[in-house]
C-alpha positions in Angstrom: -7.7 12.8 -8.4 -6.2 13.4 -4.8 -6.0 9.5 -4.3 -4.2 9.2 -7.4 -2.0 11.8 -6.1 -1.5 10.0 -3.1 -0.9 6.6 -4.9 1.9 8.3 -6.6 3.4 9.8 -3.5 3.4 6.0 -2.2 5.2 4.9 -5.2 7.7 8.0 -4.6 8.3 7.1 -1.1 9.0 3.3 -2.1 11.7 4.3 -4.4 13.4 7.0 -2.7 14.9 5.9 0.3 15.6 9.5 1.7 12.2 10.8 1.4 10.9 7.5 2.8 13.0 8.6 6.0 11.4 11.8 5.9 8.2 10.2 5.9 8.8 8.3 8.9 10.4 11.4 10.4 7.1 13.3 10.0 4.7 10.4 10.3 6.2 9.5 13.9 4.4 6.9 16.3 1.4 9.3 16.3 1.0 8.9 12.6 0.7 12.4 11.6 -0.6 12.0 7.8 -1.3 16.0 7.8 2.3 16.6 7.7 3.0 13.6 5.3 -0.2 15.3 2.9 2.0 18.8 3.0 5.2 17.0 2.2 3.7 15.5 -1.0 2.3 19.0 -1.8 5.9 20.5 -1.6 6.5 17.8 -4.0 3.8 18.5 -6.6 1.2 15.8 -5.3 -2.0 18.0 -3.5 -4.3 15.3 -1.4 -5.5 15.0 2.0 -4.6 13.1 4.8 -8.2 11.3 4.1 -7.3 10.6 0.6 -3.8 9.0 1.8 -5.6 6.9 3.9 -8.0 5.6 0.8 -4.5 5.3 -1.2 -2.8 3.1 1.5 -6.3 0.8 1.5 -6.3 0.5 -2.3 -2.5 0.2 -2.5 -2.6 -2.8 0.2 -5.6 -4.5 -1.6 -3.8 -4.3 -4.9 -0.4 -6.0 -3.2 -3.1 -8.7 -1.5 -4.3 -9.6 -5.3 -1.0 -9.7 -6.6 0.6 -11.6 -3.8 -2.5 -14.2 -4.1 -2.1 -14.5 -7.8 -5.7 -12.8 -8.3 -7.4 -16.2 -7.2 -9.3 -17.8 -4.6 -7.1 -19.9 -2.6 -6.7 -23.6 -3.3 -9.4 -25.7 -1.2 -8.7 -29.0 -2.6 -12.5 -29.3 -4.2 -11.5 -29.9 -7.7 -9.3 -32.6 -7.0 -6.2 -31.2 -6.0 -4.2 -32.7 -3.1 -3.1 -30.6 0.1 0.4 -31.2 -1.1 -0.4 -29.0 -3.8 -1.4 -26.2 -1.7 0.7 -23.5 -1.3 2.8 -23.8 1.8 1.3 -20.5 3.8 -1.9 -22.1 3.1 -4.2 -24.0 5.8 
């Protein structure tokens, strides 16, 4: 349940500029995720710093899938031409 609470917190941070600023202020350059977890608890979302790290990893993995279209990159092996590839693929 903690990872899901952390994912919910991440979504709230994305939607709320003031909360996002507070997270930046708390985490600072040293990345104090314990302070961020306490901030989440103040908002009714209980998670640990480790659960927040796991949520970040999950969130980024899902974003990557979304932006890659959930499929393997085009390689040209099925008759496609290099001009049909996405511009950011090699």
